[in-house]
C-alpha positions as CSV (number, residue, x, y, z in Angstrom):
1,M,1.4,33.0,0.5
2,S,-0.4,35.2,-2.0
3,Q,-3.6,36.8,-0.8
4,T,-5.3,35.6,-3.9
5,H,-5.0,32.0,-2.6
6,N,-8.0,30.6,-0.8
7,R,-6.5,29.2,2.4
8,P,-9.5,27.0,3.5
9,L,-9.7,25.5,0.0
10,I,-6.0,24.7,-0.1
11,I,-6.1,23.1,3.3
12,F,-9.0,21.0,2.3
13,I,-7.3,19.9,-1.0
14,L,-4.1,19.0,0.8
15,G,-6.0,17.1,3.4
16,A,-8.0,15.2,0.8
17,L,-4.7,14.3,-1.0
18,S,-3.4,13.0,2.4
19,T,-6.3,10.7,2.8
20,I,-5.7,8.7,-0.4
21,S,-3.5,6.1,1.3
22,P,-5.5,5.9,4.5
23,F,-8.6,5.2,2.4
24,A,-6.6,2.6,0.4
25,I,-5.6,0.9,3.6
26,D,-8.9,1.1,5.6
27,M,-11.6,0.8,2.9
28,Y,-11.1,-2.8,1.9
29,L,-10.6,-4.2,5.4
30,P,-14.3,-5.3,5.9
31,A,-14.2,-7.1,2.5
32,F,-11.3,-9.4,3.6
33,P,-13.6,-12.5,4.0
34,E,-15.3,-11.9,0.7
35,M,-12.0,-11.3,-1.1
36,A,-10.6,-14.5,0.5
37,A,-13.5,-16.5,-0.9
38,G,-13.3,-14.8,-4.3
39,L,-9.6,-15.5,-4.6
40,N,-9.7,-19.0,-3.1
41,T,-7.4,-18.2,-0.2
42,T,-7.5,-17.2,3.5
43,T,-8.0,-13.8,5.1
44,A,-4.5,-14.1,6.6
45,R,-3.1,-14.3,3.1
46,I,-5.2,-11.4,2.0
47,S,-3.7,-9.4,4.9
48,L,-0.3,-9.7,3.1
49,S,-1.7,-7.3,0.5
50,L,-1.8,-4.7,3.3
51,S,1.8,-5.4,4.3
52,S,2.9,-5.0,0.7
53,Y,1.1,-1.6,0.6
54,F,3.1,-0.6,3.7
55,A,6.3,-1.8,2.1
56,G,5.6,0.1,-1.2
57,F,4.7,3.3,0.7
58,A,7.9,3.1,2.8
59,A,10.1,2.6,-0.2
60,A,8.5,5.4,-2.2
61,Q,9.2,8.0,0.5
62,L,12.9,7.8,-0.3
63,I,12.2,8.5,-4.0
64,Y,9.6,11.3,-4.1
65,G,11.5,13.8,-1.9
66,P,14.2,14.6,-4.6
67,L,11.7,14.3,-7.4
68,L,9.3,16.9,-5.9
69,D,12.2,19.3,-5.5
70,R,13.7,18.8,-8.9
71,F,10.5,18.8,-11.1
72,G,8.1,20.7,-8.9
73,R,5.1,19.4,-6.9
74,K,2.6,18.7,-9.6
75,P,4.3,16.5,-12.3
76,P,5.4,13.7,-9.7
77,L,2.0,14.1,-8.1
78,Y,0.2,13.5,-11.5
79,V,2.4,10.5,-12.3
80,G,1.8,9.0,-8.8
81,M,-2.0,9.3,-9.0
82,V,-2.1,7.8,-12.5
83,L,0.0,4.9,-11.3
84,F,-2.4,4.5,-8.3
85,V,-5.4,4.3,-10.6
86,L,-3.8,1.8,-13.0
87,A,-2.7,-0.4,-10.1
88,S,-6.2,-0.2,-8.6
89,V,-7.7,-1.5,-11.8
90,A,-5.1,-4.3,-11.8
91,C,-6.0,-5.2,-8.2
92,M,-9.7,-5.4,-9.3
93,L,-8.7,-7.8,-12.1
94,A,-6.3,-9.9,-10.0
95,H,-7.2,-13.6,-10.3
96,N,-5.1,-14.8,-7.3
97,V,-3.8,-13.4,-4.0
98,E,-0.2,-13.3,-5.3
99,W,-1.1,-10.8,-8.0
100,L,-3.2,-8.8,-5.6
101,I,-0.2,-8.5,-3.2
102,A,2.1,-7.4,-6.1
103,W,-0.3,-4.8,-7.4
104,R,-1.0,-3.4,-4.0
105,F,2.8,-2.7,-3.7
106,V,2.6,-0.8,-7.0
107,Q,-0.6,1.0,-5.8
108,A,1.4,2.2,-2.8
109,L,4.2,3.6,-5.0
110,G,1.6,5.8,-6.6
111,G,-0.4,6.7,-3.5
112,C,2.7,7.8,-1.6
113,A,3.2,10.7,-4.1
114,A,0.0,12.4,-2.8
115,A,1.0,12.1,0.9
116,V,4.5,13.4,0.4
117,A,3.5,16.2,-2.0
118,A,0.8,17.4,0.3
119,M,3.2,17.7,3.2
120,A,5.7,19.5,1.0
121,M,3.1,21.9,-0.2
122,V,2.3,23.0,3.4
123,R,5.6,24.8,3.4
124,D,5.0,26.1,-0.2
125,F,1.6,27.8,0.7
126,F,2.0,28.7,4.3
127,P,4.7,30.5,6.4
128,A,7.0,28.4,8.6
129,R,5.4,29.7,11.8
130,E,2.0,28.2,10.7
131,T,3.4,24.8,9.7
132,A,2.5,23.0,12.9
133,K,-1.0,24.4,12.9
134,I,-1.7,23.5,9.3
135,I,-0.3,20.0,9.7
136,S,-2.6,19.6,12.8
137,L,-5.6,20.6,10.5
138,L,-4.5,18.0,7.9
139,I,-4.3,15.3,10.6
140,L,-7.9,16.2,11.6
141,V,-8.9,15.6,7.9
142,I,-6.9,12.4,7.8
143,S,-8.5,11.2,11.0
144,A,-11.8,10.9,9.2
145,S,-10.6,7.9,7.3
146,P,-10.9,5.3,10.1
147,F,-14.5,6.4,10.5
148,L,-15.6,6.8,6.9
149,A,-13.5,4.3,4.9
150,P,-14.6,1.0,6.6
151,S,-18.2,2.0,6.4
152,I,-18.0,3.0,2.7
153,G,-16.1,-0.2,2.1
154,T,-18.7,-2.3,3.8
155,F,-21.5,-0.7,1.8
156,V,-19.7,-1.1,-1.5
157,A,-18.6,-4.7,-0.9
158,M,-22.1,-5.8,0.4
159,T,-24.0,-4.1,-2.5
160,L,-21.6,-4.4,-5.5
161,G,-18.9,-6.8,-4.5
162,W,-15.3,-6.3,-3.2
163,K,-13.9,-5.4,-6.6
164,W,-15.9,-2.2,-6.7
165,V,-13.9,-1.0,-3.6
166,F,-11.0,-0.5,-6.0
167,V,-13.3,1.2,-8.5
168,V,-14.4,3.7,-5.9
169,L,-10.8,4.3,-4.9
170,S,-9.9,4.9,-8.5
171,A,-12.8,7.4,-9.0
172,F,-11.7,9.3,-5.9
173,V,-8.1,9.6,-7.1
174,L,-9.3,10.7,-10.6
175,V,-11.3,13.5,-9.0
176,M,-8.3,14.6,-6.9
177,L,-6.2,14.5,-10.0
178,A,-8.5,16.9,-11.7
179,V,-8.7,19.1,-8.7
180,S,-4.9,19.2,-8.4
181,A,-4.6,20.1,-12.0
182,F,-7.3,22.8,-12.3
183,V,-8.0,24.1,-8.8
184,L,-4.8,23.8,-6.8
185,P,-2.4,26.7,-7.5
186,V,1.3,26.3,-8.1
187,G,3.3,27.3,-5.0
188,Y,6.7,26.0,-5.9
189,E,8.9,26.3,-9.0
190,P,11.1,23.4,-10.0
191,D,14.7,23.6,-8.8
192,R,16.8,22.6,-11.9
193,S,20.0,22.7,-9.8
194,I,19.0,19.6,-7.9
195,K,20.8,16.6,-9.2
196,L,19.2,13.2,-9.1
197,R,22.4,11.2,-9.2
198,P,22.2,8.2,-6.8
199,L,25.4,8.8,-4.9
200,P,24.6,12.3,-3.5
201,I,21.1,11.1,-2.5
202,L,22.5,8.0,-0.8
203,R,25.2,10.2,0.9
204,N,22.5,12.4,2.4
205,Y,20.6,9.4,3.8
206,A,23.9,8.0,5.2
207,E,24.5,11.3,7.0
208,V,21.0,11.1,8.5
209,L,21.6,7.6,9.8
210,K,24.8,8.6,11.5
211,E,22.9,10.8,13.9
212,P,22.4,8.7,17.1
213,Q,19.3,10.5,18.3
214,F,17.6,10.1,14.9
215,L,18.4,6.4,14.7
216,T,17.4,5.7,18.3
217,Y,14.0,7.4,18.2
218,A,13.2,6.5,14.6
219,L,13.7,2.8,15.3
220,A,12.0,2.9,18.7
221,T,9.0,4.7,17.1
222,G,9.0,2.2,14.2
223,F,8.7,-0.7,16.5
224,A,6.0,1.0,18.5
225,F,4.2,2.0,15.3
226,A,4.4,-1.6,14.3
227,G,1.8,-2.4,17.0
228,L,-0.6,-0.1,15.3
229,L,-0.1,-1.6,11.8
230,V,-0.2,-5.1,13.2
231,Y,-3.6,-4.2,14.7
232,V,-4.8,-2.8,11.3
233,A,-3.6,-5.8,9.3
234,S,-5.1,-8.3,11.8
235,A,-8.4,-6.5,12.7
236,P,-10.6,-8.3,10.1
237,I,-9.2,-11.7,11.3
238,V,-9.5,-10.9,15.0
239,F,-13.1,-9.5,14.9
240,M,-14.7,-11.3,12.0
241,E,-13.2,-14.7,12.4
242,V,-12.2,-15.0,16.1
243,F,-15.2,-13.1,17.5
244,H,-17.6,-13.6,14.6
245,V,-18.8,-10.0,14.2
246,S,-20.5,-8.9,11.0
247,A,-18.8,-6.6,8.4
248,K,-21.2,-3.8,9.6
249,Q,-20.3,-4.4,13.3
250,F,-16.6,-4.5,12.3
251,S,-16.9,-1.0,10.8
252,G,-18.3,0.3,14.0
253,I,-15.6,-1.4,16.2
254,F,-12.8,-0.2,13.9
255,A,-14.1,3.4,14.1
256,G,-14.6,3.2,17.9
257,L,-11.0,1.9,18.5
258,A,-9.7,4.7,16.2
259,V,-11.0,7.2,18.7
260,G,-8.3,6.1,21.2
261,F,-5.5,6.7,18.8
262,I,-6.9,9.9,17.3
263,G,-7.9,11.3,20.8
264,S,-4.5,10.7,22.3
265,N,-3.0,12.7,19.5
266,Q,-5.1,15.7,20.6
267,V,-4.4,15.0,24.3
268,N,-0.7,15.1,23.4
269,I,-1.0,18.8,22.6
270,L,-2.2,19.4,26.2
271,L,0.5,17.2,27.7
272,L,3.2,19.1,25.9
273,R,2.4,22.1,28.0
274,K,3.6,20.3,31.2
275,F,5.9,17.6,29.9
276,S,8.7,17.2,27.3
277,S,8.3,15.0,24.3
278,E,10.9,12.7,25.7
279,Q,9.0,12.2,28.9
280,I,5.7,11.5,27.1
281,F,7.4,9.1,24.6
282,R,9.3,7.1,27.3
283,R,6.3,6.8,29.6
284,A,3.9,5.8,26.7
285,M,6.4,3.1,25.7
286,I,6.6,1.8,29.2
287,V,2.7,1.6,29.2
288,V,2.5,-0.2,25.9
289,C,5.0,-3.0,26.9
290,P,3.0,-4.5,29.8
291,L,-0.3,-4.1,27.8
292,G,1.2,-6.2,25.0
293,T,2.4,-8.8,27.4
294,L,-1.1,-8.9,29.1
295,L,-2.8,-9.4,25.7
296,L,-0.4,-12.2,25.0
297,M,-0.9,-13.9,28.3
298,G,-4.7,-13.5,28.1
299,T,-4.6,-15.0,24.6
300,I,-2.6,-18.0,25.8
301,F,-4.8,-18.7,28.8
302,G,-8.1,-17.6,27.2
303,W,-8.8,-14.8,29.7
304,F,-10.5,-12.3,27.5
305,G,-13.7,-12.2,25.5
306,L,-14.7,-9.5,23.0
307,W,-15.3,-6.7,25.4
308,A,-12.2,-7.2,27.4
309,T,-10.1,-7.4,24.2
310,L,-11.7,-4.2,22.9
311,A,-10.9,-2.4,26.2
312,L,-7.3,-3.6,26.2
313,L,-6.8,-2.6,22.5
314,F,-8.4,0.8,23.1
315,V,-5.9,1.6,25.9
316,T,-3.0,0.2,23.8
317,L,-3.9,2.3,20.8
318,S,-4.2,5.4,23.0
319,A,-0.7,4.9,24.3
320,L,0.6,4.3,20.7
321,G,-1.1,7.6,19.8
322,L,1.3,9.3,22.2
323,C,4.3,7.4,20.9
324,A,4.1,8.3,17.2
325,P,4.2,12.1,17.2
326,N,6.7,12.5,20.0
327,G,9.1,9.9,18.8
328,S,9.0,11.4,15.3
329,A,9.6,14.9,16.6
330,L,12.6,13.7,18.7
331,A,14.1,11.9,15.7
332,L,13.9,15.0,13.5
333,V,14.9,17.7,16.0
334,P,18.7,17.3,15.6
335,F,18.5,18.5,12.0
336,D,18.8,22.2,11.0
337,H,19.3,21.2,7.4
338,N,18.8,18.1,5.3
339,I,15.4,17.8,7.0
340,G,13.8,16.6,3.8
341,S,16.1,13.5,3.7
342,A,15.6,13.0,7.4
343,S,11.8,13.0,7.1
344,A,11.9,10.6,4.2
345,M,14.3,8.2,6.0
346,L,12.1,8.5,9.1
347,G,9.0,7.4,7.1
348,F,10.9,4.6,5.5
349,L,12.2,3.2,8.8
350,Q,8.8,3.5,10.6
351,L,6.7,2.0,7.8
352,G,9.4,-0.5,6.9
353,V,9.7,-2.0,10.4
354,A,5.9,-1.9,10.8
355,G,5.3,-3.5,7.4
356,L,7.6,-6.4,8.2
357,A,5.9,-6.9,11.6
358,S,2.4,-6.8,10.0
359,A,3.6,-9.3,7.4
360,C,4.0,-11.9,10.2
361,I,0.2,-12.0,10.5
362,G,-0.2,-13.3,6.9
363,I,2.9,-15.5,7.0
364,F,1.6,-17.3,10.2
365,D,-1.7,-17.8,8.3
366,S,-3.4,-18.2,11.6
367,H,-7.1,-17.7,12.4
368,T,-6.6,-16.9,16.1
369,L,-5.5,-13.9,18.1
370,M,-2.1,-15.5,19.0
371,P,0.1,-14.0,16.1
372,V,-1.3,-10.6,16.8
373,A,-0.7,-10.7,20.5
374,L,2.8,-12.2,20.1
375,V,3.9,-9.7,17.5
376,L,2.5,-6.8,19.5
377,A,4.2,-7.9,22.6
378,V,7.6,-8.6,20.9
379,T,7.7,-5.3,18.9
380,S,6.8,-3.2,22.0
381,W,9.6,-4.6,24.1
382,I,12.1,-4.3,21.2
383,G,11.1,-0.7,20.9
384,L,11.7,0.0,24.6
385,A,15.0,-1.8,24.5
386,I,16.2,0.3,21.5
387,L,15.2,3.4,23.4
388,L,17.0,2.6,26.6
389,I,20.1,1.3,24.9
390,G,20.2,4.0,22.2
391,K,19.8,6.9,24.7
392,K,23.2,6.0,26.2
393,R,24.8,6.6,22.8
394,I,23.4,10.2,22.5
395,P,26.0,12.6,23.9
396,Q,23.6,15.5,24.3
397,L,19.8,14.9,24.0
398,R,17.9,17.5,22.1
399,F,14.2,17.6,22.9
400,V,11.1,19.3,21.6
401,E,8.8,21.5,23.6
402,E,5.7,23.3,22.5
403,K,7.5,26.4,21.4
404,A,11.1,25.5,20.6
405,A,13.8,22.9,20.5
406,Q,16.3,23.2,23.3
407,Q,19.4,21.5,24.6
408,L,19.4,19.3,27.7
409,P,22.4,17.6,29.3
410,H,22.1,13.9,28.9
C-alpha cells in the first residue's frame, strides 16, 4: 500500500461500506408492527421481506466476484449503490407486502456490492499478512449495527413514520457513494483478461463444490447460521407481539442479545490459542442443539417467560458466534487458489440456507414463539448431522490455527 494512503480513513470507509446491508436488515425491525398496519398485513408476512433480502444477498455474491475483478472495484460498487437507492425508494412507495418483498430482493442485489467490494479492497490496500487484523477491525465496525440501527429505526419510525427508514438508508448510501467516488483511492486496476462467460464461472463453482471439506463445513455452518437469521427475522414478532414490549424496549433487547454473538467472536480469538477451529466449531454445534431443543420444549409446555427466553437466546447466540467464523475458516482452508469463487459460494450457501429457514417464519404466519423454536431446533440438529456424516467423507482434514493451516490425519 502506498504511503500516501491514509490507513485509518480507508479502514473506516471500508467498514462503513460493510455496514450498508446490516443497517438495511436491522434498522426497520422495530417498525414491523407499523409496517404491517400500513400495508394491511401481518408482521409475519412483513418478515418475508427480510428473507427476500437474505436471498438477494446470497445470489448476488456469485455475481459480484467476477465483475469486481473484470471491471475494477469502483464501477460495480457504484452500480450496486445506485440500485440500492432506487430499490429503497420503491420499498418506500410499495402499496402492498408483495411489492415490498420483491423490492427488498432488488435492494439486496445492490447492497451486496458494497460488502463484497469492501472485502476485496482489504487485499488491495493492505498486505496479506495484515488481512486478518484488518478484517477484525471491519467486524468491529460492523458490530455497531445491532446497537445503532434498531435505535435509529425506532426514532425515525416513531417520529416520521416507517417509510422514512428507507429515506434514511438511501441518504446514507448516497453519502457513501460520494465518499467512494471522491475520497476512496483506487487500489486495483481492472483485469481485462478475465472472461465473464457463464461456463468458466460455473466450472469454477463446480470445482469448489467437489471439495468434501468445503461442502461439509459450508453446509453445517449454513444451518447453524440459519439459527441466527431466524432469530433476526422473528425478533419483532417474539418480543413485540408475544411478550408485548414497546419498540423502544425492543431496540434495547436486540442490542443486548447482540452482545452475546459479538462477544463470542472476540472470545473465539482467545480460544484459538488453545484449541483448533475444528474443536471449537464441533463443541459449539453440540451446545446449540440441546439449547434449540430446550427452547422448543419450553415453548410447547409454556415453561419460559420473557427473562428465561432472553437468557436462553443469549447463550444460544453466543454459541452461534463461535460456529460462524470457525466453520467458515474450515470450509475455505483447503483452497490455495480459486479462493474468490470459494468465498462467494460459501456466502451463497450460508445465506441461502439461512434465508430459506427464516422464510418459514413468514410462511407459518404465526404470532407465537412456536415456529421460531421449531426451526431453530431443526436447523441446529441438521447442521450437526451434516458435520458428523460429512467428516467421514473427508480423507484428510485440514484445520486452521491462529498462525497457519496445517494437515491432520483424519
